[in-house]
Each structure stands twice: as structure tokens, then as C-alpha cells.
ZAKE-607962 format. One line per field, with one value per residue (C-alpha): x, y, z. Coordinates in pm, 1 decimal. Layout:
BEGIN
X c(X; ...)
Y c(Y; ...)
Z c(Z; ...)
//
This chain:
BEGIN
X c(1340.3; 1145.7; 1424.1; 1125.3; 1060.7; 880.4; 921.2; 747.2; 611.7; 742.1; 486.7; 379.9; 713.3; 783.3; 876.3; 703.3; 841.9; 626.9; 754.4; 855.7; 1005.0; 1074.3; 1127.8; 1247.2; 1231.5; 1194.8; 1508.8; 1456.3; 1616.7; 1460.4; 1269.2; 1027.4; 1207.7; 1060.2; 1205.5; 1041.0; 1241.8; 1150.3; 1145.1; 1574.5; 1693.0; 1939.3; 1918.9; 2231.3; 2158.6; 2507.3; 2576.4; 2772.4; 2813.6; 2488.2; 2312.5; 1980.6; 2121.7; 2008.6; 1727.9; 1591.6; 1624.9; 1447.0; 1160.4; 1077.0; 968.5; 862.2; 1136.0; 1094.7; 746.1; 743.4; 617.7; 458.3; 451.7; 394.2; 574.3; 357.2; 420.7; 313.4; 58.3; -52.6; -10.5; 229.6; 52.4; -259.5; -37.4; 44.5; 424.8; 530.0; 403.4; 570.2; 909.2; 846.4; 813.9; 1025.6; 1349.8; 1624.6; 2044.1; 2220.7; 2580.3; 2696.4; 2530.3; 2303.5; 2273.7; 2071.3; 2267.1; 2249.0; 2288.5; 2261.1; 1964.9; 1794.7; 1864.2; 1671.8; 1359.7; 1320.4; 1115.7; 891.1; 819.4; 686.8; 428.3; 361.6; 599.7; 863.0; 1112.1; 1218.0; 1598.0; 1575.7; 1456.6; 1740.1; 2002.2; 1845.0; 1887.5; 2260.7; 2339.9; 2185.2; 2452.3; 2744.7; 2738.4; 2630.4; 2669.8; 2633.7; 2316.7; 2457.4; 2715.5; 2729.4; 2688.9; 2951.4; 3255.7; 3178.8; 3398.6; 3203.6; 3165.8; 3004.1; 2757.4; 2654.1; 2569.3; 2362.7; 2213.2; 2105.4; 1930.4; 1777.1; 1597.9; 1551.3; 1402.0; 1101.2; 1005.9; 1069.2; 1012.9; 1236.4; 1538.3; 1709.7; 2060.1; 2246.3; 2606.3; 2583.0; 2996.7; 3156.2; 3315.0; 3427.0; 3776.2; 3784.3; 3770.9; 3449.5; 3282.4; 3316.2; 3186.4; 2843.4; 2880.4; 2842.8; 2587.2; 2349.7; 2377.9; 2301.1; 1971.3; 1774.0; 1800.4; 1718.5; 1459.1; 1337.5; 1357.6; 1367.2; 1667.5; 1785.9; 2167.4; 2245.1; 2684.2; 2913.6; 3154.6; 3094.6; 3312.6; 3097.9; 2786.7; 2889.3; 2993.0; 2608.8; 2365.0; 2123.7; 2020.9; 2171.4; 1992.2; 2215.1; 2110.6; 2234.8; 2117.2; 1818.1; 1691.3; 1769.0; 2005.8; 2054.2; 1871.6; 1913.5; 2136.3; 2443.2; 2676.6; 2489.2; 2474.5; 2813.7; 2983.6; 2827.0; 2954.0; 3310.8; 3271.2; 3194.2; 3418.0)
Y c(-7062.6; -6934.2; -6859.6; -6947.9; -7148.7; -7234.3; -7252.1; -7479.1; -7287.1; -6917.4; -6624.9; -6466.7; -6316.6; -5933.7; -5940.9; -6233.7; -6166.1; -6338.4; -6343.0; -6024.5; -5870.4; -5575.7; -5520.2; -5223.8; -5157.6; -5540.6; -5588.3; -5833.0; -5665.1; -5914.5; -6185.1; -6395.8; -6372.7; -6492.2; -6507.5; -6424.5; -6261.9; -6314.5; -6039.3; -6059.5; -6190.3; -6097.8; -6188.5; -6095.8; -6040.1; -6120.6; -6187.4; -6066.5; -5664.3; -5606.5; -5899.2; -5721.8; -5678.8; -5322.5; -5339.7; -5627.5; -5456.7; -5096.5; -5312.5; -5367.4; -5037.5; -4953.8; -4707.2; -4902.5; -5044.2; -5411.8; -5512.0; -5797.0; -6001.2; -5807.5; -5790.0; -5878.8; -5624.7; -5854.4; -6017.7; -5724.2; -5619.7; -5351.1; -5180.4; -5092.9; -4876.0; -4527.2; -4491.1; -4272.6; -4503.4; -4796.3; -4602.3; -4494.4; -4904.3; -4999.4; -4822.4; -4795.7; -4718.6; -4614.6; -4679.2; -4335.0; -4134.7; -3866.9; -3680.5; -3330.8; -3032.7; -2891.4; -3093.7; -3459.6; -3407.9; -3276.6; -3522.3; -3762.1; -3521.5; -3486.3; -3847.2; -3837.4; -3445.0; -3539.5; -3731.8; -3460.1; -3593.6; -3442.3; -3631.9; -3548.0; -3485.2; -3782.6; -3972.1; -3832.3; -3942.7; -4318.1; -4342.2; -4212.3; -4457.0; -4710.1; -4629.8; -4552.5; -4200.1; -4057.3; -3664.6; -3620.4; -3448.8; -3053.3; -3158.1; -3056.1; -3348.9; -3196.3; -3277.3; -3628.9; -3969.1; -4209.1; -4394.7; -4176.3; -4054.0; -4376.4; -4461.8; -4114.0; -4279.4; -4576.3; -4436.3; -4171.7; -4502.4; -4596.0; -4283.1; -4385.2; -4716.5; -4902.5; -5307.6; -5407.4; -5240.7; -5239.1; -5221.7; -5124.4; -5156.5; -4965.4; -5012.4; -4985.3; -4649.7; -4761.6; -4841.4; -5182.6; -5054.7; -4859.3; -5180.5; -5360.7; -5120.0; -5070.6; -5478.7; -5499.2; -5177.6; -5361.9; -5710.9; -5586.3; -5350.4; -5625.4; -5848.3; -5585.8; -5416.7; -5726.4; -5560.6; -5793.2; -5677.4; -5727.5; -5637.1; -5627.1; -5743.4; -5787.1; -5909.7; -6271.6; -6271.9; -5984.4; -6228.5; -6486.1; -6253.2; -6124.1; -6253.8; -6550.7; -6628.7; -6577.8; -6526.6; -6527.7; -6277.0; -6389.6; -6174.9; -6086.6; -6454.4; -6564.2; -6924.5; -6988.5; -6903.7; -7067.0; -7056.3; -6883.1; -7120.9; -7338.9; -7137.8; -6967.6; -7327.6; -7410.8; -7126.8; -7202.8; -7603.5; -7452.7; -7196.4)
Z c(-2579.1; -2307.6; -2021.7; -1753.1; -1465.6; -1193.3; -797.5; -550.9; -265.1; -400.2; -393.5; -732.6; -921.0; -917.8; -1233.2; -1456.6; -1821.8; -2048.1; -2414.3; -2472.0; -2844.8; -2985.4; -3389.3; -3485.6; -3841.9; -3931.9; -3711.6; -3354.0; -3111.6; -2837.1; -2953.3; -2743.6; -2394.0; -2087.2; -1731.6; -1343.4; -1081.8; -731.1; -428.9; -265.1; -577.5; -850.2; -1198.9; -1411.0; -1788.1; -1976.8; -2339.1; -2657.7; -2691.4; -2925.1; -2786.7; -2710.7; -2317.0; -2297.8; -2564.4; -2304.9; -1977.7; -2143.1; -2200.1; -1830.2; -1752.8; -2083.6; -2165.3; -2499.0; -2570.0; -2678.1; -2971.6; -2816.1; -2466.0; -2144.3; -1831.8; -1502.4; -1206.5; -870.5; -1122.8; -1276.9; -1647.7; -1707.8; -1976.7; -1715.0; -1497.8; -1589.8; -1686.6; -1462.0; -1182.5; -1312.9; -1340.7; -985.2; -892.5; -1145.6; -1074.2; -1312.1; -1288.2; -1556.6; -1685.6; -1643.1; -1294.7; -1473.9; -1173.3; -1130.9; -1065.0; -698.0; -372.5; -325.1; -118.1; -384.4; -607.1; -359.4; -335.7; -682.2; -726.5; -444.9; -489.6; -851.5; -698.8; -364.1; -126.7; 36.3; 193.6; 552.9; 675.0; 838.1; 582.7; 323.1; 613.6; 593.0; 261.7; 271.1; 519.8; 329.9; 40.2; 233.1; 211.8; 521.4; 616.9; 188.3; 248.0; 177.4; -76.3; -387.8; -699.7; -986.6; -777.3; -631.5; -757.8; -1011.9; -671.4; -519.7; -799.7; -872.7; -523.1; -472.4; -811.4; -652.5; -382.6; -578.4; -730.5; -400.1; -235.8; -499.5; -291.4; -589.3; -543.4; -847.6; -965.5; -1282.7; -1362.9; -1691.0; -1659.5; -1336.8; -1257.1; -1578.8; -1551.1; -1218.9; -1090.3; -902.7; -576.2; -643.5; -835.2; -568.8; -320.7; -564.9; -578.4; -213.9; -207.4; -463.6; -274.6; 6.3; -68.1; -240.6; 41.0; 239.1; 79.4; -46.2; -428.3; -774.4; -924.7; -1288.4; -1368.7; -1725.3; -1721.6; -1997.9; -1698.3; -1630.6; -1326.0; -1212.5; -1256.7; -1078.8; -756.7; -731.8; -884.9; -782.3; -1150.7; -1468.3; -1830.5; -2153.4; -2441.6; -2811.2; -3079.1; -2893.8; -2784.0; -2489.0; -2500.1; -2127.4; -1832.7; -1443.0; -1111.9; -1137.6; -1102.8; -1365.2; -1621.4; -1623.4; -1559.7; -1894.1; -2047.2; -1896.4; -2006.7; -2383.6; -2433.4)
//
């Protein structure tokens, strides 16, 4: 099944995923998945444990290489984009916040420095305000709470001025209060900055809260794709 659609009057999708597959040692981790993600939209990817959700996500910025298929990034084949440039444009936040030793500001400046840019103090302050951490510039990252560290991870990805954001179970290690905060943060950033967001979650209730559309993967294949209410309602009806 190809999880694809078209939208009358819509601009080119930020991510146009075309028949992505990945086979490792004869095992199909991802099989022929197609979908589109537009600016300002959150696509939740859900499904059973081991279904291939994270494998699919890692193909979207070539952390893993597809065996076949491709992704068009604003109409351009992502195989023609240097990997470092691709991962700046398609930022990623993982389940655990892997921050570099040092201060919060050090972490936010890291990505831009890799391409010869230095973020001004005012830009750091603006980023931290965006993620709800004003005044955290000089704080060491080691003692941050899980929710604070994940907010810094999001800010670090946004510091690279991406056009798309990949989130791999970003709240699974957080308590309910921190989870709600990250969900609100992600929704706000996606809409405010016009990002195309793909979020892997095992939690269908979370998908219902945050996503515009939902892609359900089972055994590496797309089995449902559409509006969140439509897809998650169909899941409830079949349960």
C-alpha cells in the first residue's frame, strides 16, 4: 500500500516520500512506503513495537540508506544533497536527549558552528524563549531535568534553521507534565515556523492530540494513512 495523497491547491510538499524501502540481510524493515508531509503539518507514525517506525524515520534524513525509493525535499531528490546539509535541513530529536557536555548555549551553537556561523547571544535567547527556557543560556546541561533536556534538544535542532523536523518517541521517557509541555512546544513550533514534522509515537492518544495526519505501519508496510480522526477512529472500530 502506498500511503500517498494529493492536495488541491497545496504547494509542493516539504517531504515527498516515494516508495521507500530498506532491506537488511534479506529482511524488509521498510517496504514501499510513500507519503507527503507539508509545511506546518505534523504526521504521526504509529504501529506495534518492532513494526519499522524508527527504521522508516531514519530513512528520511539518510541516517540509514534506503534500498530503493527516495525522498524529495521541497522537490529536490535528497540523494543529491550532501548528508550534512540534508541533516541540517531535516533535523532530528531522539527519544533520549543526547546533549554535549557544557552549557545550554554551547549546545545550541554547535550546529551552526559546523557551517561557519556563530549565533549571537540575542539569537540564543530567542531560541530558548521559543522552547520555554528563558535565561537558561549559561546553565550546565548535566543537571537539567528530562523535560528541560528534551526542550534543549528541540532548540538545538531548530538552531540549524531546518525545514523539517523528525521526532523519535520524544516524550516516552518523560512524566505526564513534561510530556504535555513537549507536545505543546512541538505543535507551536511546527505552526509558527512552518516546519514539516514527522513524529514516531507508540501512543495513539498522543497521535490524536498532536497530529494532523497519521501513518500506521505494520511489518514495515503502510496499512493506514489519512487524517488523524479518520485513521485513529478506524483503529478503534477494528479493535
